[in-house]
N, C-alpha and C positions, 0 to 999 in steps of 0.2 A: 766370651763364655756367657751363656744364658743364666740370668739370675734365677735361683730356685724360687718356686711359687710360694713356699712357706716362709721365706725370709720376711716379707712385709707383715705377715701375721704375727711372727715372733716380735718384730720391732714394735708393732702396735700394742703388744701386751706388756712391754716394759713400763715400769713406773714412770709417770710423767714428771713428778715433782722431785726436787732434790732430797727431800725428807724420805720419800719412798725408796729412791735408789740407795741412799745411805742405809736405810733400814734393811733392805734386801741384802746388801753387801755384808752388814754385820751378822745377820742371821746365817748367811751362807758360810762365812768364816767360822762362826761359832759351831755350826753343825759339822763342818769339816773337822774341826779340832776335837769335838766330842766323839764323833764317830771313829776318827782315827785313834784316839786314846782308848776307847772301849774295845776296838778291834785288837790293838796291841795287848791290852790287859787280858782279853779272852784267850788269845794265843799263848801269852805267858802263863796263864793259869793252866791251860791244857798241857803245855810242855812240862810245867812243874809237877802236876799230878802224875803224868807219865814217868817222869824221871824219878819221882818218889817211889812209885811202884817198882820200877826196875832196881833201884837201890835196895829196897826192902827184900826183893827176891835175891839179889846178889849177896846181901849180908847173911840171909838165912842159908844160902848155899855154902858160904864160907864157914859157917858154924858146923854144918854137916861134914865138910871136908876136915875141919879141925878135930871133930869128934872121931872120925875114922882114923886119920893120921897113919894109914897103912896097916892098921891092926884090926882084926875081926872084932865086931861089936854086936851085942844083942840088946835091943831096946824094945820096950812095949809101945803100944800105940800112944799112950799118954805122954811118955817121955819124948817120942818123936814129935808130937804136936807141940809140946812145950819148947822143944828145941827150935822149931821153925816159926814159932809165934811172932808176929800176928799174921802169918800166911793164912789165906782163907781156904785153900784146898790142898790136900796132900794125896798123891796117888803113888802107891808102891808097886813097882814092876818086878815080877819074879824073874828068875834066871831063864825061864823059857819065853820071856817077852810078853807075857800076858799080864793084865791088871790083877793084882792079888788083893790089895787093900785100898780102900778109898776112905778119906776122912775129911772133916770140915764141911764145906758147903756141897761137896760132891761134884766131881768133874766127869763129864761124859767120857766113855771109853775111847772115843775117837781121838782124844788128846794124846793118847799113847802113840797112835800111828802118825799124827801130825808132828810130834816132836822126836820121832825115832831118827837116830843119826845126827841129832843136833845137841850134843852134850855141852853143858855149861854155857849155853847160849840163851839169852832172853829172847823169846819169840812172842810177837804180838799177833792176836787173832781178832779181827774186826770184820763185821758184815759176813760172818760165816753162818750158814743155815743150821748146822748141827751143833754150834757152840755159841754161848753168849760171848760178848766182848771180854777178852781177858788176855793176860800175859802169862807165859809159862816158862819155867826153867827146869830142864832135865839134868839131874845130877847123877853121875855114875857112883854107885855105892857098893863096889865089890867088897865082900867081907861083912856086909851088914845083914843081920838077921832081925826080923821084926816079929815079936811075939804078940799075936792078937788076942791071946787068951784061949782061943779055940785051936789055933795052929801056929806053927813057926814057919815063917816065909823067908827064904833066902832071897834077898833083894839085889837085883842087878842095877836098879836105878830108882830114884825118887823124883817125882815130878811135882814141883811146887807151882801153884797157880794163884793169881789174884784177879778178881773181877774188875774190869775197867769201865763197864757200862755205867756204874754208879758215878764214876768220874765224869763221863760224858753228860749225864744228867746234871751234875754239879755245874759243868761249863754251860749247859743250856739254860739252867736257872740263872746263872750269872749274866749271860747275854740278855735274857729276858728282863732282869732287873736293870741292867745297863740301858736297855732300850727305853724302859719307863723313865729312868733318870734323865736320859738325853731328851726325851720328849718334854718332860716338865721343865728342864733347864732351858730348852729352846723357847717355851712359852714365857717363862719368867724373864729370860734374857731379852726376848723380843719386846715384851711390855716395858722393861726397864730402858732398853735402847730407844723405844718410841717416846718415852717420857723425857729422856735426856735430850733427844733430838728436838722435841717440841720446845723445851726450855732453851736449848742452845741456838735454835734457829728463830727464836722470837724476835731478836733485833732485825732480822731480814724482813719479817712481816711488818714491823713498824716502819722500816725504811720504805717498803712498797706502798704502805698507806700514805706516808708523807709525800712520796713521789707522785702518787695520784692526785693529792691535794695541790701540789705545785702545778701539775699539768692542768688542773681545773681553774687556776688563776691565783692561787695563794702564793705569789712569787716571793714573799718575804720569809717563808718557812724553809728550814734546812733539815737535813737528816741528822738524827742524834748520833753523837760519837762518845764512846766510853773508852778512854785510853787511846793509845796510838799504835799499839803493837798487835792487836787482834786483827784478823782478816776482815771482820765486819766493820771495825773502826777505820781501817785503811780504805775500804770501799766507800764508806760514808764520806770520809774526807775528800777522796778523789771526786765523788759525785758532787759534793758541795762546791768544790773548786770549779767544776764544770758549770754549775748553776750560777756561781758568782761571775764567771767569765761571760755567760750568756746575758746576765743582768747588766754588766758593764757595756756589752755591745749594744743592747737595746737602749741603754741610757745615752750612749754616744750617738746613736742614730737619732734619738729624739732631740738631743742638743743640736746636732747638725741641721735637722729640719727646722728648729726654731731660729737658729742663727741665719740660715739661708732665707727663711721667710722674712726675717727682720731686715736683712741686707737688701733684699730684692724689693721691699715695699716702697722705698723712696724713688728708685729709678722707674719702677712701674707706675708710680703716681705721676711722675714727670712725663713719662711717655703717654699716659692716659690724658694728661692736660693738653699736651701738644696735639694729640689726636682730636680732642674736643675742639681746640682752637682751629685746627685745619678744617674740620667739618663746618 
């Protein structure tokens, strides 16, 4: 299989130093954790706001059902608004299926058509051209008469609505705030990790300097060790053992050369004398 042409490029862009690789790893892990936490928090907030709106509508619908309780009732607009508070919109549907009264923030008439036949069901509307984002609950109200002051309307249903676009803005603001927080945390976390790595890897830098000095001829120097259980201390001890073994080997070689030259000096002198005598 042919190696992709972009692999060497990516490999060449990887941090070359241990500090750089560790720093990139810490930042990636930190970013993944922060982004994952922020995503879960945003989804949880969105679901909570949606559930809260649905529960508010459901509780208001239950109050209307308890008020009717199978008996005819006549209420005015203020009483109806107080009954379903804090619902933002109330639409009263007359017995002929048309919108008779609207109260609160005002709901477009199309909500009547969209909720027709969906009694006691919480319906969500999003990305609809004729409506803002909202949820609606259509409640059958047979026997309910609404007195508007100008007329008395026999209501066949009441539609309760709540705007959810505000909740979407809330979630968007939360996400924006979380993005800023994640960015600042990554910057501060990266700076802190860089400082910690710089301090933590300082023994390796000293070890490298002493190793260079030993290579330059300072054979009596050894790497510093602090404790016996840290990784750098274990590495320093192992390298010092290697340097000691090398020093012993060189010492043995020098001793062997000295002994050999001393032992060979007398026979060589004798051979040299006999050669002179022969000449």
